[in-house]
C-alpha positions, -999 to +999 in steps of 0.1 A: +320-707+106+286-711+123+256-717+101+224-697+109+189-708+100+160-685+103+128-702+114+099-682+101+106-656+128+097-628+104+063-642+097+035-618+101+012-620+130-018-610+108-034-631+081-030-619+045-068-612+042-064-585+069-037-568+048-059-570+017-088-555+037-068-526+049-054-520+014-089-519-001-100-497+027-071-473+021-078-471-016-115-464-009-106-436+015-082-421-010-109-422-038-134-406-013-109-378-005-103-371-042-140-369-048-145-343-020-114-324-031-129-320-065-163-310-050-146-284-029-127-270-059-159-267-078-177-250-049-148-225-047-150-218-084-187-211-081-182-188-051-156-169-071-180-165-100-207-151-076-183-127-060-171-115-094-206-110-106-216-092-074-186-069-078-198-060-113-233-053-101-221-031-072-226+001-094-264-007-094-264-004-056-251+032-059-280+038-084-306+027-058-310-010-067-312-032-036-292-064-042-297-096-022-274-126-023-283-163-017-321-157-014-341-189-006-370-193-030-391-217-012-400-254-012-381-274-040-371-242-058-336-239-043-321-204-041-314-174-063-277-164-064-284-127-068-317-108-067-317-072-079-347-049-073-350-019-097-359+016-083-394+010-099-398-023-079-391-048-107-370-078-097-343-095-117-329-128-106-294-139-116-283-175-114-245-175-117-228-204-135-191-207-139-181-230-168-152-229-193-158-216-228-181-190-244-218-193-238-239-193-270-276-199-276-292-217-306-327-202-300-338-228-275-308-240-255-276-227-241-243-243-254-207-239-245-184-230-273-149-245-270-128-235-300-151-240-330-173-267-315-205-262-294-212-286-266-245-288-247-245-281-210-253-310-186-285-292-176-311-270-194-303-238-176-331-219-193-357-244-181-340-245-147-343-207-144-378-205-156-393-228-129-385-204-100-395-174-121-429-188-129 
């Protein structure tokens, strides 16, 4: 019976450091993809919230209130999600947020109630809304 010996014929043509580089690169690309996937899901959630709010406000249009969506407010002020103008010319600005839980106020700040516990929001939405209003 013949005896076969393999001479390192299955040795890789690339150095191990190249494999490590591509492995790290692949992991970074996956992490980047997950990040943008979460951002896209958050944007879709926000868009749904604005659409739902706009649908609820549609009755105002029938009553003579012009409603504008996505109005630019000017330099460093961002945009207003929804602007409603009353028949008397008074403007109301609505900034739509879509977070889980029930929104409660303690007199100064908004909080999110989840079960029996109140959690502060990441941002001060009252202050954030006052800047463009002023």
